[in-house]
Phi, psi and omega in degrees: 000011186277339177291144174299135176212107184261117177279328182056231178287342178302331177301316180298320177294322177294315180300320180294316176301312181292318178299320178292326175288316176301319181296320178296315177302322175300324176290332178297317180295351175287334187258339181215157191292337181206159182218172180240131173263110181276102175260146173287155183297324179293330179289316178301310179303319182286325178291320177298317179294317180297316173302317178300313183294321182299313180295315185275338177248352185265211187283349180277345187303325178292335189273337189275000000 
């Protein structure tokens, strides 16, 4: 993860996709005690990289 990886506007699309899937899953849990959210590997990668950038460059940098 040391390589530069610029999501640009793509992160917004990834977040919308993940939120849409989570919203759908939340309706599933009304009928059963648990559900699975199927995320694509690029969505997981994008979210992990975005969280990593936020932690190291954002407000958490002072705490680490």
